[in-house]
SERO-4910 file (N, C-alpha, C, O; in steps of 0.05 Angstrom, whole numbers):
BEGIN
 pado doro    nc1    nc2    nc3   cac1   cac2   cac3    cc1    cc2    cc3    oc1    oc2    oc3
  Met    A    204   3724    723    208   3740    747    197   3768    744    185   3780    762
  Thr    A    201   3780    720    192   3807    716    162   3810    716    152   3833    718
  Lys    A    147   3788    714    118   3789    715    107   3791    744     84   3798    748
  Leu    A    125   3785    763    116   3787    791    116   3816    800    133   3832    791
  Pro    A     97   3824    816     96   3852    825    118   3859    845    130   3841    858
  Phe    A    124   3885    847    144   3894    867    131   3894    895    106   3897    898
  Thr    A    148   3892    915    140   3898    943    154   3924    951    177   3928    944
  Thr    A    140   3941    965    152   3967    973    151   3971   1003    138   3956   1018
  Lys    A    165   3991   1012    165   3999   1040    137   4006   1049    129   4000   1071
  Gln    A    122   4019   1031     94   4027   1038     77   4003   1043     59   4003   1060
  Asp    A     82   3981   1028     66   3956   1032     71   3946   1061     52   3937   1074
  Leu    A     96   3948   1070    102   3938   1097     91   3956   1119     82   3947   1139
  Leu    A     93   3982   1114     82   4001   1134     52   3998   1136     41   4002   1158
  Ala    A     39   3991   1115     10   3988   1115      0   3965   1132    -23   3964   1140
  Val    A     18   3945   1137      9   3922   1153     24   3920   1179     26   3899   1192
  Tyr    A     35   3943   1188     49   3944   1214     30   3937   1237      7   3946   1236
  Pro    A     38   3922   1258     65   3912   1262     70   3884   1251     93   3878   1243
  Tyr    A     50   3866   1251     55   3838   1246     44   3827   1219     45   3803   1214
  Gly    A     34   3845   1203     21   3836   1178     40   3824   1157     31   3810   1139
  Ala    A     66   3830   1159     85   3819   1140     95   3792   1148    111   3779   1134
  Leu    A     87   3782   1172     96   3756   1181     85   3733   1164     61   3733   1158
  Ala    A    102   3715   1156     93   3691   1141     92   3666   1158     85   3645   1148
  Val    A     98   3669   1184     97   3647   1203     81   3657   1227     75   3680   1230
  Ser    A     75   3638   1245     62   3645   1270     82   3662   1287    106   3657   1287
  Leu    A     71   3680   1302     88   3697   1320    102   3679   1340    124   3686   1350
  Ser    A     91   3656   1347    104   3638   1366    129   3625   1354    145   3615   1369
  Asp    A    133   3627   1328    157   3616   1315    179   3636   1312    201   3630   1303
  Val    A    173   3661   1320    193   3683   1318    210   3683   1343    200   3682   1366
  Cys    A    237   3685   1339    256   3686   1362    268   3713   1366    280   3718   1386
  Leu    A    266   3731   1346    278   3757   1348    263   3777   1331    255   3771   1308
  Ile    A    259   3801   1342    246   3823   1327    265   3847   1328    273   3857   1350
  Leu    A    273   3857   1305    290   3881   1303    275   3901   1285    253   3896   1277
  Ser    A    288   3923   1279    275   3943   1261    295   3959   1246    319   3959   1252
  Ser    A    285   3972   1225    302   3991   1210    307   4015   1227    294   4019   1248
  Ser    A    326   4032   1219    333   4055   1235    312   4077   1234    310   4093   1253
  Gly    A    296   4077   1213    276   4099   1211    287   4124   1200    274   4145   1201
  Thr    A    312   4124   1189    325   4148   1179    309   4160   1156    307   4184   1153
  Thr    A    297   4143   1139    282   4153   1116    252   4153   1121    236   4154   1102
  Gly    A    243   4152   1146    215   4153   1152    209   4135   1176    226   4131   1193
  Ser    A    185   4124   1177    178   4106   1199    194   4080   1198    198   4069   1177
  Pro    A    203   4070   1221    218   4045   1222    201   4022   1214    176   4022   1219
  Ile    A    213   4001   1203    199   3977   1195    209   3953   1211    234   3950   1214
  Leu    A    192   3937   1222    200   3914   1237    210   3892   1218    202   3890   1195
  Thr    A    229   3876   1228    239   3853   1214    240   3830   1233    248   3833   1256
  Phe    A    234   3806   1224    230   3783   1241    248   3759   1234    255   3756   1210
  Tyr    A    255   3743   1254    273   3721   1250    262   3696   1264    255   3697   1287
  Thr    A    260   3674   1249    256   3648   1262    284   3638   1271    304   3651   1265
  Glu    A    285   3616   1284    312   3605   1292    328   3599   1267    353   3604   1267
  Ser    A    316   3589   1246    330   3584   1221    340   3609   1208    363   3611   1199
  Asp    A    323   3630   1208    331   3656   1197    355   3667   1211    374   3677   1199
  Tyr    A    354   3665   1238    376   3676   1254    402   3661   1249    423   3673   1246
  Lys    A    400   3634   1247    424   3618   1242    436   3625   1215    461   3628   1212
  Leu    A    419   3628   1194    429   3634   1167    440   3663   1166    459   3668   1152
  Trp    A    428   3681   1182    439   3708   1183    467   3708   1195    485   3721   1184
  Met    A    471   3693   1216    498   3692   1228    518   3680   1209    541   3688   1207
  Glu    A    509   3659   1194    527   3647   1174    535   3667   1153    559   3667   1144
  Arg    A    517   3684   1144    524   3704   1123    543   3725   1135    561   3734   1121
  Leu    A    538   3733   1160    556   3753   1172    584   3741   1177    604   3755   1174
  Val    A    586   3716   1183    612   3703   1185    626   3702   1158    650   3706   1157
  Arg    A    611   3698   1137    622   3700   1110    634   3727   1105    656   3730   1094
  Asn    A    618   3748   1113    628   3775   1110    655   3779   1124    674   3790   1113
  Phe    A    656   3769   1149    681   3772   1164    704   3758   1150    726   3769   1148
  Lys    A    699   3734   1141    720   3719   1128    730   3732   1102    754   3733   1097
  Leu    A    711   3743   1087    719   3757   1062    735   3782   1068    753   3790   1053
  Ala    A    729   3795   1091    744   3819   1099    770   3812   1114    786   3830   1119
  Gly    A    773   3787   1120    798   3779   1134    797   3782   1164    818   3786   1176
  Ile    A    774   3779   1176    771   3781   1205    764   3753   1216    746   3740   1206
  Gly    A    779   3745   1236    774   3718   1247    790   3713   1272    794   3731   1289
  Lys    A    800   3688   1275    814   3680   1299    839   3697   1303    854   3702   1285
  Gly    A    842   3706   1328    865   3724   1335    857   3753   1335    872   3770   1345
  Asp    A    834   3760   1323    825   3788   1323    810   3795   1348    797   3778   1360
  Val    A    812   3820   1356    796   3831   1378    777   3851   1364    786   3870   1352
  Phe    A    751   3846   1367    731   3860   1352    713   3877   1369    705   3868   1391
  Val    A    706   3901   1360    686   3918   1373    665   3927   1352    672   3935   1330
  Asn    A    640   3924   1360    618   3934   1344    610   3961   1355    598   3962   1377
  Thr    A    615   3982   1341    609   4009   1351    580   4017   1347    571   4037   1357
  Ser    A    565   4000   1333    537   4007   1326    519   4004   1351    525   3990   1369
  Asn    A    497   4019   1350    476   4017   1370    468   3988   1374    463   3973   1354
  Gln    A    467   3979   1399    461   3951   1404    431   3946   1410    424   3925   1420
  Gly    A    415   3965   1404    386   3962   1409    373   3946   1387    381   3923   1382
  Met    A    353   3957   1373    338   3942   1353    350   3945   1325    340   3933   1306
  Phe    A    372   3960   1323    386   3963   1297    399   3937   1289    412   3923   1305
  Thr    A    395   3929   1264    405   3902   1255    435   3900   1254    446   3878   1252
  Gly    A    449   3923   1255    478   3922   1256    489   3908   1280    512   3900   1281
  Arg    A    472   3904   1301    480   3891   1325    488   3862   1320    503   3850   1335
  Gly    A    479   3850   1297    485   3823   1291    515   3817   1289    524   3794   1293
  Tyr    A    530   3838   1282    559   3834   1280    573   3827   1306    594   3814   1306
  Ser    A    561   3834   1329    573   3828   1355    575   3798   1359    596   3788   1367
  Glu    A    553   3784   1355    553   3755   1359    568   3741   1337    582   3721   1341
  Ala    A    565   3750   1312    578   3737   1289    608   3738   1292    622   3720   1282
  Ala    A    619   3759   1304    648   3761   1308    658   3737   1324    679   3726   1317
  Ser    A    644   3730   1345    652   3707   1361    651   3681   1344    668   3664   1346
  Leu    A    630   3679   1328    626   3655   1312    648   3653   1290    655   3631   1281
  Ala    A    659   3676   1283    681   3677   1263    708   3671   1276    728   3669   1262
  Gly    A    708   3670   1302    733   3663   1316    746   3687   1330    767   3683   1343
  Ala    A    735   3711   1327    747   3735   1340    737   3737   1369    717   3726   1376
  Ala    A    752   3753   1384    744   3760   1411    727   3785   1409    737   3806   1402
  Ser    A    701   3783   1416    682   3805   1412    678   3820   1438    672   3807   1459
  Ile    A    681   3846   1438    678   3863   1462    651   3878   1458    649   3896   1441
  Pro    A    631   3872   1475    605   3885   1472    604   3912   1486    594   3914   1508
  Val    A    615   3932   1473    616   3959   1485    589   3972   1488    583   3984   1508
  Gly    A    572   3969   1467    547   3982   1467    550   4012   1460    572   4020   1451
  Pro    A    529   4028   1462    531   4056   1455    553   4070   1471    554   4069   1495
  Ala    A    570   4085   1457    591   4100   1469    601   4121   1450    596   4120   1426
  Ser    A    613   4141   1461    624   4163   1445    648   4153   1428    660   4133   1435
  Pro    A    654   4168   1407    678   4160   1391    703   4162   1409    722   4146   1405
  Glu    A    704   4181   1428    727   4182   1446    730   4157   1463    752   4146   1466
  Arg    A    707   4147   1473    707   4123   1489    716   4099   1473    732   4083   1483
  His    A    706   4097   1449    714   4074   1432    744   4075   1426    757   4054   1427
  Leu    A    754   4098   1419    783   4100   1413    800   4093   1438    820   4080   1435
  Lys    A    792   4102   1461    806   4095   1486    807   4065   1490    828   4054   1496
  Leu    A    785   4052   1486    784   4023   1489    801   4009   1468    814   3989   1473
  Met    A    800   4019   1443    815   4007   1422    845   4008   1427    859   3989   1422
  Val    A    854   4031   1438    883   4033   1445    890   4015   1468    909   4000   1467
  Glu    A    873   4016   1490    880   4001   1514    878   3971   1511    894   3956   1522
  Leu    A    858   3962   1495    853   3933   1493    864   3921   1467    860   3897   1462
  Gly    A    878   3937   1451    890   3926   1427    870   3916   1407    874   3895   1395
  Val    A    848   3931   1403    828   3923   1384    839   3922   1356    854   3941   1348
  Thr    A    833   3901   1341    844   3898   1314    823   3901   1292    830   3904   1269
  Ser    A    797   3901   1299    776   3903   1279    751   3915   1291    747   3913   1315
  Phe    A    735   3928   1274    710   3939   1284    690   3941   1262    696   3939   1238
  His    A    665   3946   1270    643   3951   1252    631   3978   1260    629   3985   1283
  Ala    A    624   3995   1239    613   4021   1245    598   4031   1221    601   4022   1199
  Val    A    581   4051   1226    570   4067   1203    592   4087   1196    607   4095   1213
  Pro    A    594   4095   1170    616   4111   1162    618   4138   1176    641   4148   1181
  Ser    A    596   4151   1183    597   4177   1196    610   4174   1224    624   4192   1232
  Phe    A    605   4152   1237    618   4148   1263    648   4141   1260    664   4151   1275
  Ala    A    654   4125   1240    682   4118   1235    698   4144   1228    721   4147   1235
  Leu    A    685   4162   1214    697   4187   1206    703   4204   1231    724   4217   1233
  Lys    A    685   4204   1250    689   4219   1275    713   4207   1290    730   4222   1300
  Met    A    715   4181   1291    738   4168   1304    764   4175   1289    785   4179   1301
  Ala    A    763   4175   1263    786   4182   1246    796   4210   1252    820   4215   1255
  Asn    A    778   4229   1254    786   4257   1260    798   4259   1287    818   4274   1291
  Leu    A    787   4245   1307    797   4246   1334    825   4234   1336    843   4244   1349
  Ala    A    828   4211   1322    854   4197   1322    875   4215   1310    898   4215   1320
  Glu    A    868   4229   1290    887   4248   1277    893   4271   1295    916   4279   1298
  Asp    A    872   4283   1307    876   4306   1324    893   4300   1349    909   4317   1357
  Phe    A    890   4276   1360    904   4269   1385    928   4251   1381    939   4240   1400
  Gly    A    936   4247   1356    960   4232   1350    958   4203   1358    977   4191   1368
  Leu    A    934   4191   1354    930   4163   1363    934   4143   1340    934   4119   1345
  Thr    A    938   4152   1316    939   4134   1293    960   4112   1297    954   4088   1292
  Glu    A    984   4119   1305   1005   4099   1309   1002   4082   1334   1014   4061   1336
  Lys    A    984   4090   1352    980   4075   1376    959   4053   1372    957   4034   1388
  Leu    A    943   4056   1351    922   4036   1346    934   4011   1333    953   4013   1318
  Arg    A    921   3989   1338    930   3963   1327    909   3953   1307    909   3929   1301
  Leu    A    893   3970   1297    871   3962   1278    882   3951   1252    903   3960   1242
  Arg    A    868   3931   1242    875   3919   1216    852   3922   1196    856   3930   1173
  Lys    A    827   3915   1206    804   3913   1188    780   3926   1199    776   3927   1223
  Ala    A    764   3937   1181    738   3949   1190    717   3942   1169    721   3943   1145
  Val    A    693   3935   1179    669   3931   1162    651   3955   1167    642   3959   1189
  Ile    A    645   3970   1146    631   3995   1148    607   3996   1129    610   3987   1106
  Gly    A    584   4005   1138    561   4007   1121    538   4020   1134    541   4033   1155
  Ala    A    514   4017   1123    488   4028   1132    484   4057   1124    462   4068   1128
  Glu    A    504   4069   1112    502   4096   1101    519   4096   1075    537   4080   1072
  Thr    A    512   4113   1056    529   4116   1032    554   4131   1041    553   4149   1057
  Trp    A    576   4123   1029    602   4137   1035    620   4135   1011    619   4116    996
  Ser    A    637   4155   1009    653   4158    984    681   4146    987    689   4138   1009
  Glu    A    695   4145    965    722   4135    966    741   4154    981    759   4145    994
  Ser    A    735   4180    980    752   4199    996    748   4195   1026    766   4198   1041
  Thr    A    723   4188   1034    718   4182   1062    732   4156   1070    744   4155   1091
  Arg    A    732   4137   1052    746   4112   1057    776   4118   1062    788   4108   1081
  Arg    A    788   4134   1044    817   4140   1047    823   4153   1073    842   4147   1086
  Arg    A    805   4173   1081    810   4187   1106    808   4168   1130    825   4168   1148
  Ile    A    788   4150   1130    785   4131   1152    809   4112   1153    820   4107   1174
  Glu    A    817   4102   1129    839   4083   1128    865   4095   1137    880   4083   1152
  Glu    A    870   4120   1129    896   4133   1135    897   4141   1165    917   4137   1178
  Ser    A    875   4152   1175    876   4163   1203    873   4141   1224    883   4144   1246
  Leu    A    860   4119   1217    857   4097   1236    876   4074   1230    878   4054   1244
  Asn    A    892   4076   1208    911   4056   1200    896   4029   1197    904   4009   1210
  Val    A    875   4028   1181    858   4005   1179    850   4000   1150    851   4019   1134
  Asp    A    843   3976   1143    834   3968   1117    804   3966   1118    793   3948   1131
  Ala    A    789   3984   1105    760   3987   1108    745   3975   1085    751   3980   1061
  Tyr    A    724   3959   1091    708   3945   1072    679   3955   1073    667   3956   1095
  Asp    A    667   3961   1050    639   3968   1049    623   3942   1049    631   3922   1038
  Asn    A    600   3943   1062    581   3920   1061    553   3931   1059    548   3954   1063
  Tyr    A    535   3913   1051    507   3922   1045    487   3904   1059    489   3880   1060
  Gly    A    467   3918   1069    445   3903   1082    420   3922   1083    423   3946   1082
  Val    A    397   3910   1086    372   3924   1089    357   3910   1111    353   3886   1110
  Ala    A    348   3925   1131    335   3913   1154    311   3895   1146    309   3872   1156
  Glu    A    295   3905   1128    271   3889   1119    279   3862   1107    263   3843   1107
  Leu    A    303   3861   1095    312   3837   1082    329   3820   1100    341   3800   1090
  Gly    A    331   3827   1125    346   3811   1144    371   3824   1155    386   3813   1171
  Gly    A    375   3850   1147    398   3864   1158    423   3861   1142    422   3852   1119
  Pro    A    447   3868   1153    472   3864   1138    476   3835   1132    465   3817   1146
  Gly    A    491   3829   1111    495   3801   1103    484   3796   1075    481   3773   1068
  Ile    A    477   3817   1060    468   3814   1032    492   3814   1014    494   3798    995
  Ala    A    511   3832   1018    534   3835   1001    557   3849   1016    552   3863   1035
  Ile    A    582   3844   1007    605   3856   1018    628   3857    998    628   3841    979
  Glu    A    646   3876   1001    669   3877    984    689   3855    991    691   3846   1014
  Cys    A    704   3847    971    728   3829    976    752   3847    976    750   3872    973
  Pro    A    776   3837    980    800   3854    981    805   3869    955    820   3889    955
  Glu    A    793   3862    933    796   3877    908    782   3904    909    789   3923    895
  Lys    A    761   3906    926    745   3930    929    735   3942    903    737   3966    898
  Asp    A    725   3924    886    714   3932    860    686   3922    858    679   3905    841
  Gly    A    669   3932    876    641   3923    877    637   3903    900    656   3893    912
  Met    A    612   3898    907    605   3881    929    593   3855    920    576   3854    903
  His    A    604   3832    931    594   3806    924    568   3800    938    565   3804    962
  Val    A    548   3792    923    522   3785    934    521   3755    941    530   3738    925
  Trp    A    511   3749    965    508   3721    972    483   3709    958    461   3710    969
  Ala    A    488   3699    934    466   3692    915    451   3667    923    430   3662    912
  Asp    A    461   3652    943    445   3629    952    423   3638    971    407   3622    980
  His    A    424   3664    978    403   3674    996    387   3697    984    365   3703    993
  Tyr    A    399   3711    964    385   3735    953    388   3735    922    409   3729    911
  Leu    A    366   3742    909    366   3747    881    364   3777    876    346   3790    887
  Val    A    383   3788    861    383   3817    857    377   3825    828    384   3811    810
  Glu    A    364   3847    825    358   3860    799    364   3890    802    364   3900    824
  Val    A    368   3903    780    369   3932    779    348   3941    759    348   3932    736
  Val    A    331   3959    768    309   3968    750    309   3998    747    320   4013    764
  Asp    A    296   4008    726    292   4036    723    272   4045    744    250   4034    746
  Pro    A    279   4064    761    262   4072    784    235   4084    775    216   4084    791
  Glu    A    233   4094    751    208   4106    742    191   4086    727    166   4085    732
  Thr    A    202   4069    710    186   4051    694    185   4023    706    167   4007    700
  Gly    A    204   4016    723    205   3989    734    218   3969    715    219   3945    721
  Glu    A    227   3978    692    239   3960    672    266   3950    682    282   3966    692
  Arg    A    271   3925    678    297   3913    687    320   3924    670    317   3925    645
  Leu    A    342   3932    683    365   3943    669    387   3922    667    388   3903    682
  Gly    A    406   3927    649    428   3909    645    452   3916    660    453   3936    675
  Glu    A    473   3900    657    498   3904    671    510   3931    664    511   3939    641
  Gly    A    518   3946    685    531   3972    680    511   3995    679    520   4018    678
  Glu    A    485   3989    679    465   4011    679    456   4018    707    451   4000    723
  Glu    A    455   4043    713    449   4053    739    419   4053    744    403   4063    727
  Gly    A    410   4042    767    382   4042    773    377   4034    802    395   4035    818
  Glu    A    352   4026    808    345   4019    835    349   3989    840    341   3972    824
  Leu    A    361   3983    862    366   3955    870    340   3942    880    326   3953    897
  Val    A    333   3919    868    310   3904    876    319   3876    886    335   3863    872
  Val    A    310   3867    909    320   3843    921    297   3824    928    276   3832    938
  Thr    A    301   3798    921    282   3777    929    297   3758    948    319   3749    942
  Thr    A    284   3753    971    296   3734    990    291   3706    982    269   3700    971
  Leu    A    310   3688    986    307   3660    977    305   3640   1001    296   3618    997
  Thr    A    314   3648   1024    315   3629   1047    302   3639   1072    301   3624   1092
  Arg    A    291   3663   1072    278   3673   1097    251   3660   1102    236   3657   1083
  Glu    A    246   3653   1127    221   3641   1134    201   3661   1146    178   3662   1137
  Ala    A    210   3677   1165    191   3695   1179    181   3717   1162    157   3725   1164
  Met    A    198   3728   1144    190   3752   1129    202   3751   1101    219   3767   1094
  Pro    A    193   3731   1085    203   3730   1057    192   3754   1041    169   3761   1045
  Leu    A    208   3765   1024    199   3788   1007    206   3782    978    227   3773    971
  Ile    A    187   3788    961    190   3784    932    194   3811    918    177   3829    921
  Arg    A    216   3814    903    222   3838    888    218   3864    905    202   3881    898
  Tyr    A    233   3865    927    231   3887    945    247   3911    934    271   3908    929
  Arg    A    234   3934    931    248   3958    921    262   3971    944    250   3982    962
  Thr    A    289   3970    943    305   3980    966    307   4010    966    312   4022    987
  Gly    A    304   4023    943    308   4052    941    337   4060    938    344   4083    937
  Asp    A    355   4040    937    384   4045    935    393   4045    905    384   4028    890
  Val    A    410   4064    898    419   4067    870    445   4053    866    465   4060    879
  Val    A    446   4033    849    470   4017    843    471   4010    814    454   4016    798
  Lys    A    493   3995    807    495   3982    781    502   3953    786    515   3945    805
  Leu    A    493   3935    767    502   3908    767    530   3908    753    534   3921    733
  Leu    A    548   3893    765    576   3891    755    582   3863    745    568   3844    752
  Pro    A    603   3860    728    611   3833    720    617   3816    744    629   3825    763
  Ser    A    609   3790    743    611   3773    766    639   3761    769    646   3753    791
  Asp    A    655   3760    748    682   3749    750    699   3769    766    698   3793    763
  Cys    A    716   3758    784    732   3774    802    759   3761    808    760   3736    811
  Pro    A    781   3776    808    807   3764    814    809   3749    841    826   3733    845
  Cys    A    790   3755    859    791   3742    885    782   3713    883    787   3697    901
  Gly    A    770   3705    860    761   3678    856    731   3673    860    721   3653    850
  Leu    A    717   3691    873    688   3688    876    674   3695    850    682   3715    837
  Glu    A    654   3680    843    639   3686    819    610   3691    825    592   3682    810
  Thr    A    605   3705    847    577   3713    854    569   3737    838    586   3751    827
  Pro    A    543   3743    837    535   3769    826    548   3791    842    552   3789    866
  Lys    A    553   3814    829    565   3837    842    549   3862    837    538   3865    815
  Ile    A    547   3879    857    535   3905    854    556   3926    861    574   3921    876
  Ser    A    552   3950    849    570   3972    856    564   3982    884    543   3974    896
  Arg    A    581   3998    895    575   4012    920    551   4030    915    547   4040    893
  Val    A    536   4034    936    511   4050    933    518   4079    928    533   4092    943
  Lys    A    506   4090    907    510   4118    900    494   4136    919    503   4158    926
  Gly    A    471   4127    926    453   4143    943    426   4129    943    422   4108    931
  Arg    A    407   4142    957    380   4132    957    363   4150    938    368   4174    936
  Ile    A    343   4137    926    326   4152    908    312   4174    923    309   4197    913
  Asp    A    303   4169    948    289   4189    964    309   4209    976    301   4228    989
  Glu    A    335   4204    972    356   4222    983    364   4242    962    374   4264    969
  Met    A    360   4235    937    367   4253    915    347   4276    914    323   4271    914
  Val    A    357   4301    914    339   4324    912    344   4338    886    367   4340    877
  Lys    A    322   4348    875    325   4365    851    328   4394    859    311   4405    872
  Val    A    350   4406    850    355   4434    856    361   4448    829    381   4441    816
  Arg    A    345   4467    822    348   4482    797    351   4463    773    366   4467    755
  Gly    A    335   4441    774    334   4422    752    356   4402    753    358   4385    734
  Ile    A    373   4402    773    396   4384    774    392   4365    798    386   4374    820
  Gly    A    397   4339    793    395   4319    814    420   4320    831    442   4318    821
  Leu    A    417   4322    857    439   4324    876    438   4302    896    419   4299    911
  Tyr    A    460   4286    897    463   4265    918    482   4275    939    503   4287    932
  Pro    A    477   4270    965    496   4278    986    524   4267    982    544   4279    990
  Lys    A    526   4243    970    552   4230    966    571   4248    950    595   4247    954
  Ile    A    560   4264    932    577   4282    916    590   4303    934    614   4309    931
  Ile    A    575   4314    952    586   4334    971    605   4320    990    626   4332    997
  Glu    A    599   4296    998    616   4281   1016    644   4277   1004    664   4279   1017
  Glu    A    644   4270    978    669   4264    964    687   4289    966    711   4286    969
  Val    A    676   4312    963    692   4337    964    701   4343    992    725   4348    996
  Thr    A    682   4343   1011    690   4352   1038    710   4333   1051    727   4341   1066
  Ser    A    707   4307   1045    726   4287   1057    754   4289   1044    774   4280   1056
  Ser    A    756   4301   1020    781   4302   1006    798   4327   1016    821   4329   1009
  Met    A    785   4345   1031    799   4369   1040    809   4366   1069    792   4364   1087
  Pro    A    835   4366   1073    845   4361   1100    837   4383   1120    838   4378   1144
  Glu    A    829   4406   1111    821   4428   1129    794   4423   1141    786   4436   1161
  Leu    A    778   4404   1130    751   4398   1139    750   4371   1152    767   4353   1146
  Thr    A    731   4367   1170    729   4342   1184    715   4321   1167    717   4297   1172
  Gly    A    701   4330   1146    685   4311   1129    656   4311   1137    639   4301   1122
  Glu    A    649   4323   1160    622   4325   1169    609   4349   1154    621   4370   1152
  Phe    A    584   4345   1144    571   4366   1130    541   4362   1131    531   4341   1138
  Gln    A    526   4383   1124    497   4381   1121    488   4400   1099    497   4423   1099
  Ile    A    471   4391   1082    461   4407   1060    434   4419   1069    415   4404   1076
  Val    A    432   4445   1070    407   4458   1078    394   4471   1054    406   4489   1041
  Leu    A    370   4463   1047    355   4475   1024    333   4493   1035    318   4485   1053
  Ser    A    332   4517   1024    312   4536   1034    303   4555   1011    314   4554    989
  Gly    A    283   4571   1017    273   4590    997    265   4576    972    252   4556    972
  Ile    A    273   4588    949    268   4576    923    294   4564    913    309   4578    898
  Asp    A    300   4540    921    324   4526    913    350   4540    921    370   4539    907
  Asp    A    350   4552    945    375   4562    956    389   4539    970    377   4524    985
  Ile    A    415   4537    966    431   4515    978    453   4526    996    469   4543    987
  Thr    A    453   4517   1020    475   4523   1039    488   4497   1048    474   4479   1058
  Val    A    514   4495   1045    528   4471   1055    543   4478   1080    562   4494   1080
  Lys    A    533   4467   1103    547   4471   1128    570   4451   1130    566   4427   1126
  Val    A    594   4460   1137    617   4442   1139    632   4449   1164    635   4472   1173
  Glu    A    643   4428   1177    659   4431   1200    688   4436   1191    700   4421   1176
  Val    A    699   4458   1202    727   4465   1196    745   4457   1219    738   4462   1242
  Lys    A    768   4445   1213    786   4436   1234    796   4460   1250    798   4482   1240
  Arg    A    801   4455   1276    808   4477   1295    833   4491   1287    836   4515   1293
  Trp    A    852   4477   1274    878   4489   1268    877   4508   1243    897   4522   1238
  Val    A    855   4508   1229    854   4524   1204    852   4554   1211    836   4563   1227
  Lys    A    870   4570   1198    870   4599   1202    855   4614   1180    839   4632   1186
  Asp    A    860   4606   1155    849   4620   1133    823   4606   1124    822   4592   1104
  Val    A    802   4611   1139    776   4598   1134    764   4607   1107    752   4591   1092
  Asp    A    768   4633   1100    756   4643   1075    768   4629   1051    754   4623   1032
  Arg    A    794   4623   1052    806   4608   1030    794   4580   1027    788   4571   1004
  Val    A    790   4567   1049    778   4540   1049    750   4541   1038    742   4524   1021
  Val    A    734   4561   1047    707   4564   1037    706   4568   1007    690   4556    993
  Gly    A    724   4586    997    725   4591    969    733   4567    952    721   4562    931
  Glu    A    752   4551    962    760   4527    948    738   4507    947    734   4493    927
  Leu    A    723   4504    970    701   4485    971    679   4493    951    668   4476    937
  Lys    A    672   4518    950    652   4528    931    660   4521    903    643   4512    887
  Thr    A    685   4526    896    694   4520    869    692   4491    862    683   4483    840
  Lys    A    700   4473    880    700   4445    875    671   4434    872    665   4418    855
  Ile    A    653   4445    889    625   4436    887    613   4445    860    598   4431    847
  Lys    A    620   4470    852    609   4480    826    620   4463    803    605   4457    785
  Glu    A    645   4455    804    657   4438    783    643   4411    781    638   4401    759
  Leu    A    636   4399    804    624   4373    804    594   4373    798    583   4354    786
  Thr    A    580   4393    808    550   4393    807    538   4414    788    515   4412    782
  Leu    A    554   4433    780    545   4456    764    527   4474    780    513   4492    769
  Leu    A    527   4471    807    510   4487    824    527   4507    840    548   4499    851
  Ser    A    517   4531    842    530   4551    860    517   4549    887    492   4549    890
  Val    A    533   4546    908    523   4542    935    535   4562    954    557   4572    949
  Ala    A    521   4567    975    532   4582    998    545   4562   1016    535   4540   1020
  Val    A    568   4569   1029    581   4551   1047    582   4564   1075    591   4587   1077
  Glu    A    572   4550   1095    573   4560   1122    593   4544   1139    587   4521   1146
  Pro    A    616   4555   1145    635   4541   1162    626   4541   1191    618   4562   1201
  Val    A    628   4518   1204    621   4516   1232    643   4502   1247    661   4490   1235
  Glu    A    643   4504   1274    664   4492   1290    664   4462   1289    643   4449   1285
  Glu    A    688   4451   1292    691   4422   1293    674   4410   1315    676   4419   1338
  Gly    A    658   4390   1309    642   4377   1329    614   4388   1332    599   4379   1349
  Ser    A    607   4409   1317    581   4422   1321    559   4410   1304    535   4415   1310
  Ile    A    565   4393   1284    544   4379   1269    539   4353   1283    555   4335   1281
  Val    A    516   4351   1296    510   4327   1312    484   4315   1303    467   4329   1292
  Tyr    A    480   4289   1307    456   4275   1301    456   4249   1316    477   4240   1326
  Gln    A    432   4237   1319    430   4211   1333    429   4189   1312    414   4191   1293
  Gly    A    446   4169   1316    446   4146   1297    458   4154   1270    480   4166   1270
  Lys    A    445   4147   1249    455   4152   1222    455   4182   1216    439   4198   1227
  Ala    A    474   4190   1200    476   4219   1193    453   4228   1176    444   4214   1158
  Lys    A    442   4252   1182    421   4264   1166    434   4286   1150    440   4308   1160
  Arg    A    439   4280   1124    455   4298   1108    440   4320   1095    452   4341   1088
  Ile    A    414   4317   1091    398   4338   1077    376   4348   1095    360   4333   1106
  Leu    A    375   4374   1099    353   4387   1113    338   4405   1093    348   4426   1085
  Asp    A    315   4395   1085    300   4409   1064    278   4426   1077    258   4416   1086
  Leu    A    283   4452   1077    264   4471   1089    246   4483   1069    229   4500   1075
  Arg    A    249   4475   1043    233   4488   1022    203   4481   1026    186   4498   1020
  Gln    A    197   4457   1036    169   4449   1040    157   4463   1064    132   4464   1067
  Leu    A    174   4474   1082    163   4487   1105    156   4516   1100    147   4530   1119
***
């Protein structure tokens, strides 16, 4: 396997739009795309068989997370070409009542969840965090009937998980997918929440050194490489995902013995070098989500010659903002060894479309 060459995002972009198709376009039943958060979006294609197997994997995800018959499910994700839309139909196949809300504000989703007794949902973590903050601010936590949430498509920390779980009174599961590889349905956590189980009958996973391409062993951190085993329309061999993970022991108290990967630490293209130190947004997220005075929303702004400013939303009820800013600076310095400026902003002022854009690098400008 190691003798086979890697496939990269640049390879797919070079043959846009239909050059990556391995079947006739007439055999394709669905065309979706990546979000384009890390650059130009990439198309992904499904034959009828691809789509059926995708739904089967998503149903597995639901079952492992404990979502099924008797649940009322809402997919908060964009219902356009984003592959997260697959959870809407898969929920019905898993036995849940699926409510196709489509794009809506976190306020709208919370209102529907309270009124319709929603018990489960799918979201990107930044959106789930917005709902968690609103539920806390308006005293909705006890009015919600949520049980389970499947969350992914962005890196998110354990402190963010705790905030989401506590404020929404929900049990949150991380899951993993890549649009080019068929979307969500590659891996998901079990109730043990000690790594994500890979559906190995559909995907072969490796972890490699991002610089040398050398395959790494269990417990070593590197870039996740995935080979599809059952896709017809767009099979990929040794696709470099750009996501930083570790391979974990496959034995699990839940009884599944599939390969396991750690939760994603970050993306290789997301890590920035500042004053010789590698910085992942997830490290800043871990700190901001752990402080009750902050909403957990943040943005890292790089300017000048390695100047760092961390913009953070401060909750409306906070009086002593200077104390919070000082505490945040100290915690970031302890974790990263970097001295940063902190810019407190009003709650709700950090906005973006779709996935969160955590780093604004102005040094190149």
